[in-house]
C-alpha positions in Angstrom: 7.6 17.5 202.6 5.6 14.9 204.4 7.3 13.1 207.2 7.2 9.3 207.0 7.4 6.9 209.8 10.3 4.5 210.1 8.0 1.6 209.2 6.9 3.4 206.0 10.4 4.2 205.0 11.5 0.6 205.6 8.6 -0.6 203.4 9.7 1.8 200.7 13.3 0.7 200.8 12.0 -2.9 200.6 10.0 -2.1 197.5 13.1 -0.5 195.9 15.1 -3.5 196.7 12.5 -5.7 195.1 12.4 -3.5 192.0 16.2 -3.7 191.7 16.0 -7.5 191.9 13.3 -7.6 189.2 15.3 -5.1 187.0 18.2 -7.5 187.1 15.9 -10.5 186.3 16.9 -12.4 189.5 14.6 -14.6 191.4 14.4 -14.3 195.2 16.1 -17.7 195.4 19.0 -16.5 193.2 19.5 -13.4 195.3 19.3 -15.5 198.5 22.0 -17.8 197.2 24.3 -14.9 196.3 23.7 -13.1 199.6 24.1 -16.3 201.7 20.6 -16.0 203.2 17.3 -17.9 203.0 14.7 -17.1 200.3 12.3 -16.1 203.0 14.8 -13.6 204.3 14.9 -11.9 200.9 11.1 -11.9 200.9 11.1 -10.2 204.3 13.7 -7.7 203.2 11.4 -6.8 200.3 8.6 -6.1 202.8 10.9 -3.8 204.7 11.6 -6.3 207.5 15.3 -6.9 207.5 18.2 -6.2 209.7 20.9 -3.9 208.4 23.5 -6.7 207.7 20.9 -8.6 205.7 20.0 -5.5 203.7 23.6 -4.9 202.9 24.2 -8.5 201.9 21.3 -8.3 199.5 22.7 -5.0 198.2 26.0 -6.7 197.6 24.3 -9.5 195.8 22.5 -7.1 193.5 25.7 -5.0 193.0 24.1 -1.9 194.5 26.8 -0.9 197.0 28.0 1.9 194.9 24.8 3.7 195.8 25.6 3.8 199.5 27.4 7.1 199.2 24.3 8.7 197.8 22.1 6.9 200.3 24.2 8.0 203.3 27.2 10.1 202.4 30.4 9.8 204.4 30.4 12.3 207.2 33.5 14.4 207.8 34.3 15.4 211.3 33.7 19.1 211.9 36.6 21.4 213.1 34.7 22.1 216.3 34.2 18.4 217.0 37.9 17.7 216.2 39.0 20.4 218.6 36.8 18.9 221.3 38.2 15.5 220.8 41.8 16.8 220.8 41.1 18.5 224.1 40.4 15.0 225.6 43.7 13.5 224.6 45.8 12.3 227.4 48.5 14.9 228.0 50.5 13.3 230.8 50.6 10.4 233.2 48.0 10.3 236.0 50.6 10.3 238.7 49.0 7.4 240.5 51.6 4.7 240.8 51.5 1.4 242.6 54.1 1.0 245.2 57.0 -0.9 243.5 57.8 -2.8 246.7 54.4 -4.6 246.5 55.1 -5.8 243.0 58.3 -7.6 244.0 57.9 -11.1 245.5 59.6 -12.0 248.8 61.7 -15.0 247.8 
């Protein structure tokens, strides 16, 4: 398997986004309106030049969010990681208390 650069993968995702738009017979302006972004933003996303929130907004506009689980499946926490995290839970008070006399005002 050939390794691709981040730039190449971004371009490929942009092309897929464009094809999804064309398959649904939407113009860039229509997608932009649905996503709440400018048409030029959709154009840039189709070139692979978009921030994650813009990419997701366009996916929502194209009704593609059901594909997110295949794109990046939900990651379950491993038992080892869970054990490590539980070991860091606070077990007791620190024992460092401020002097209560300082807290009271001298009226």
